[in-house]
N, C-alpha and C positions, 0 to 999 in steps of 0.2 A: 857718149853713151849714156842712156838713162833707162832705169827700170821703174816703170810707172804702174800704179794700181788705179783702176777705174772702179768706183763704187757708186751705188745708188744712195743718195742722201735723204730719201724719204721712205715711202712704203713700196718701192719698186716701181716699174713701169715709167721710169723717168726719161727714157730715151737713151739708155746706155748703149743700145745696139748701134745707133747712129754715131754716137761719140766714139765708141770703140772702132767702128768702121773708119771714121775720119783719122783717128790716131794710128790705125794699123798701117796707113800709108807710110808712116815714118818708122814703123816697128819691123824688126826682123822676125820676132817670135811673139805670138799671142797665146796666152795661157788662160783657160777657163778653170777656176780653182774650186768651185763648190756648186751645190744645187743639182738639179736634174731636169727632166723634161717638164717640170712645173714652171720653168722659166721660159721666156720667149723674147727674142729680139726681132724687130722688124727693121729692115734696111731697104731704102729706096734708092736705086741708082738708074739714072736715065729712064725714069718712068717704069722701071721694072722692080717689083717688090719681092724681097727675099725674107721668108719667115724661118728663123733658126731657133732651135730649142737647146741643142747640145753643142753643135759645132760653133766655134768662135767666129765672130764676124769677119775676122781677118782672112778667112778662106776666100773672100772675094778678090784678094790680091794674089796673083799667081806665084809670087816669090816669097810670100810670107808663110812661115811655119806655124801651124796651129796645133796646140797641145791641150787635150782634155786631161786635167790633172787628177791626182789621187783623191782629192776631196770631193769630187763629183760622184753622183750615182748615175749609172748608165742603163737606160732601157735599150738593149741591142736592137730590137725591132724598130724603134723610132729612129735610132742613129742610122740604121741602114736605109730607112726611108729618106732621111735627109741626104745621105750620100747619093742615092738614086736621083733625087730631085735636082740636086746641084749638077750632077753629071749630065742629066737630060738637058740642062740649060747651058751645057758646054763650060761649066765651072770645074776646073781640076780639083780633085781631092787628094792628090798624091802627097801633099805636104801635111795631111792630117795625121796626128799621132794620138794614141789613146794609152793612158797609164795602165800598166798591168796590175796595179794594186787598187784601182778604182772598183767600187762595189757595184753589183749588178741588180737592177730591179727585175723581179720575177713576177709571174702572173698572180701568185698568192699575195704579193705585196699590194697590187692594185685592188684585188677583191677585198682584202682586209681593210684597206684604206677607205673604200667606199662604204663598206658595211659598218665600220666603226663610226664614220661621220653620220650615217643615217641614225644610228643608235643614240647619238648625242642629243638629238632632238633640238630643243631650244638652246642647248649649249654648243651648237656647231661652231667650229673654228674657221670654216671657209676653205677647207682643203680642196685642191684641184682634183683629187681622186686618182692621181697618177702613181700612187704607191711610194711616194718619196719618203714620208715619215716612217712607214714600216721598214723600208730599206735601210734607213739610217739607224732605226731601232735594232735591226738584226746586226748591223755593223757594231753597235755598242755592246750588244750581247755576245759578240764574237761567234755568231752563227751564220754570218753573211756569206754570199758567194762573190768572189772577186773575178775580174777579167782574166787573171792568170789561171783560175780554176777552169774557165771555159776552154783554155788552150790545152788542157789535159783531159781527154775524154774519159779515161778511167777514174780519175779523181772527181770529175764532174758527176759521173754516174753515182759514184759512192756517196758524195756529199748530198746530192739531190734526192736519192732514194729515201734517205733518213729524213731529210728536211721536209720533203713534200708530204710524207706520212704524218709528220708532226703538225704541219700547217693544215692538212686535211681535217685533223681532229678538231682544230680551232674553227675551221670553216663550217664543219657539220654541226658540232655540238654548241658552239657559241652563237653562230650567225645563221644556222639552219640553211646553209648553202651546199650545193652538190660538191663532191670532192673533185680534185684535179687528177688527171691520168698522168702518173709519173713518167711513163714511157713516152707519151706525146710531148710533154714538156722537155724532157731530156733530148729527144730527137730535134725539136725546134731549136733549142739553144746550141746544140752541136752544129746545126746549120748556120746559125748566126756566127758562131766561132770561126767557121771556115771563111766567111766573108770579111770578118774584122781582123783576122790574123796578121795581114800585112801592115796593119796600122799600129799594132801593139808594141809598146816600148817601155823602157825604164824611164818614166817621165822626169823624175827628180834628177837623174843623171843627165838627161838631155838639156834640162834647164840650167844645170850647173855648168855644163860645157859651154852653153851660150853665154853665161855670165863671164866665164873665164876668157872667152873670145871677145868680150866687151861689145856684144851685140845689144841692140835696143829691144827690151822685152816689155810687153804690155800684159798686165795681169787683169783679167776680166772677171768681175763678180756678177752673180745673178741676184735677183730680188733687190732689197734695199736695207738700209741701216735699221729701220724700225721693224723689220721682219727678222732681225737676227735672233737666233735661239737664246742667246744669253743677254743681249742688250736691247732687244726690241720690246714690243707691247705684248709680252707673254700673257696668256697662252696663244694669242692671235699672231703667231709667228711661223716662220718656216723651220725646217729641222736641221739647219746648218748655220754657218757663220758668214754672212755676206760682208761683214765689216772688213776693213783693210787688213786687220790682223789675221783674218782667215786666209788671206793669200799666202802667207808663209807656210801655214799648216797644210793647206790644200794643194799647194804646188810643190812643197818639199824644199823650201829655201829658208835661209836665216833672215832675220829682220834687217841686218846690216846690208842686205842686197837690194833693199827698196830705197829708191831715191826720191820719189814723189808720189803723192796721193791726190787724185782729182775726184771731186764729188760731182755727181750729176743730179740736178734738181730741176723740176718744172718751174715755170714762172707762177704756177699756182700749185695746188696739192691734190693728189688723188690717192685712193686706196681701193683694193679689191677685197671682198670678203667681209668678215665680221670684225668687231672691235671698235673702241672709241676713236672718234675723229672730230676734234673740237671745231675745226673751221669748215666742216661739211655744210654745203648749201643744197637744200632740197627744193629750192624754189626755181624761178626762171634763170637765176644766175648759174645754178648748178646745171640746168639743162643747156644753157648757152655754152658753158665750158665743155660739157660732154659732147655736144654736137659738133662744135668747132674743132675740138681736140680729137675727135674720133676715138673716144675713150671706151674702147672695148679690148679685153685681154687678148694678147696674141695666142696664148695657149688654150684658153677655155672659151673665149668669146664673151665672157661675162662683162656686163656694163660696170664701169668703174664709178665709184663714188667720187664726187668732185667738190672742191672747196677752195677757199683763199689760201695764199701762201702762208705757211706757218714758220716764222723765224725761230720759235722756241725749239722745234725739232731740227731746224737748220743748224742752230748753234750746237745742239747736242751731237749732230752728225759730224760737225767740225771737230768737236772734242774727242768723240769715240774713235774716229778714224785718223785723226791727225791731218786733216785736209789742209793743203796749202794752196789750192785754187779750185774754182768752180766752173762747171759748164751749166748754163741756164738754158733750158730747152722750152720750146713751144711758146716763146714770147708772142708770136703772131696770134695765138689764140685769144689774147687780150685786146686785140686791135679794135674790137667793137664795143668794149666796155667803157661806160661813161666815167665811173669812179671805181678804183681798185683798192680793195682793203688788204692789209697785211697784219697778221697777228704778231704782235711784238711781245706779248706776255699773256699769262692766264690769270683768271680770277678763280680761286678755289677756296671754298668755305669762308668767303669774305676777305681773303687775303690775296695780294698780288704775288704771282709766282713767275719767275723768269727762267727757272731751270726745269728741264723735263723731269717729271716724277717717275721714279722707278717702279712704283706700284700702279698696276693697271686699274685698280679700284680708285685710286686718287686721280689718275689720268681721266677716268670716266666722269669725274666731278668737275673737271676743268672747263671753264668758259673763256672764249677768246677775248682779249683786249686788243682792239684794232686801232691802227692809224690808217687814214684814208689818203690816197694819192690820186691825182687826176689822170684819167685815161688820155689816149692820144687820138682816138677815133680816126685813124688812117692806117692803111696797109703797111706792114713792115716786111712782108715776105720777100720783097725785092732787094732789101738792104744787104750789102756785103761788107760795109765798113761802119765803124761806130759813128762816123760823121754823117752817114746816111740816115741814121735813126732820128725820129722826131725827138725833140728835147724832152718831152714828158716820158718817153720810153727810156731814154738814157738816164734821166733822173731816177726812174723806178729801179733800174739795174744798180745804180750807185747806192740807192737806199738799201737794197738787199745786201750788197757787198759790205756796207757799213754795219748793218745789223749782225752779220755773221763773221765779220772781221777777217775775211779772206778775199783776195782779188778774184774777179771773174775773168777766166781765160778764153772761154768759148761761149758764143750766143747762137742758139739754133732758132731759125725762123721758118721752119717747115720740115717736111719729112725727107725731101730730097737731099742728097749729099752736098750739093752746092748751095743750099739755102742756109748758109752758115757764116758767121763773123768769127774769124780766128784772131783774137786779140793777142794770144800768146800760145805758142806750141809747147805743151808740157814736156815733150820728148826732146826737142831740139833746143830748148832753152828759151828764156823770156825775150820778147820783142818790146812789149810795153804792157802795163797792167791797167785795167779799168779803174781799179781803186786799190790802194795799198792798205794793209791791215791797220796802220796807224792813222788812217783817215786822210793821208795826203791825196790831193786830187790828181786826176789823170794828167800826166806831164805834158800832154799835147794841148791842154787848154791854155 
């Protein structure tokens, strides 16, 4: 039995959906613990693409239970659309459970989100406009609507009549927008409640029962470490805690229940939206990474900014999350690159910096210090074992593992489920490690 947290070790979009899908095969339960429809997972199985925003990737396995935890914020309309899409593809959703204490994204959240971002002008933070920040804000202000409120029509009507009147004043007076019709909103959300009712549970209790039964549980985060509200590149962050510690709060379990934490990182670096990005490449290298990596957001379709691998933020992700292994994705994107650069430290104000600065102002002044590695100039997408990789590709992976001082457990070489090298199964225990933290070489050599 193992309870494993999967987190993004960069700015999100690292390919967590595919890694979660792979690990879900060994998991009995998959729990999504934070974020909302601003996140997106793309999973490709037998040339069929599934784009998921709220439902955990484990839904593609018929016997895997999937739980949307209390730490998420749920847009019922989008969730129902996902349910409909999966069922139209003959994917059963009977094992999906939704926490009764998860908060609900309302129409006024989306309107306020978009209007506030527009007002920021040059100070935009790059929000998706899906209402996530305002939903979490209402949660913190204790004025939010929870899934359990949807299940009680009288309570829902009572809560929303007051709340919509209050939000209408903000929409009209602050943003010069037309007011919402409270009766229409209430009617819509009562309809959503009827559809979701069979899925609503006490999620923390369900997870606790699974732990007592010694079942394998996979905790799935959205976004990535550098977008964490407390530990990311604030203010260019999300509104929740994608880091591993957020799994305990968002799922409703204690830290002693977590056995392992696996971080997912691309073989290069990307980010969406605003904010500092020291290794960003705006030249032909950036275009190559973007085109070969199909770097467009699952949720918004926005083009991702691309750059070289940043080991400084990699080491930071190891520290903040307590990572004990890594999954490196999109190694194949580098197949055509002649020389590959890796940022090993920063230069800031004339000094070398090896640790990630907590100040975004300082981070914006950081310039990358690179080490250059040779490319392999041959396709890796067909590789299924470490021995199949070109020596330069294997050396590159070892270099990354040495820099971050954690072993690499999984290497992804394409979007499809089978385009993967499983060095070690984080759920069923180690088979062998590509590189040990103390620098010991791969024992197969």
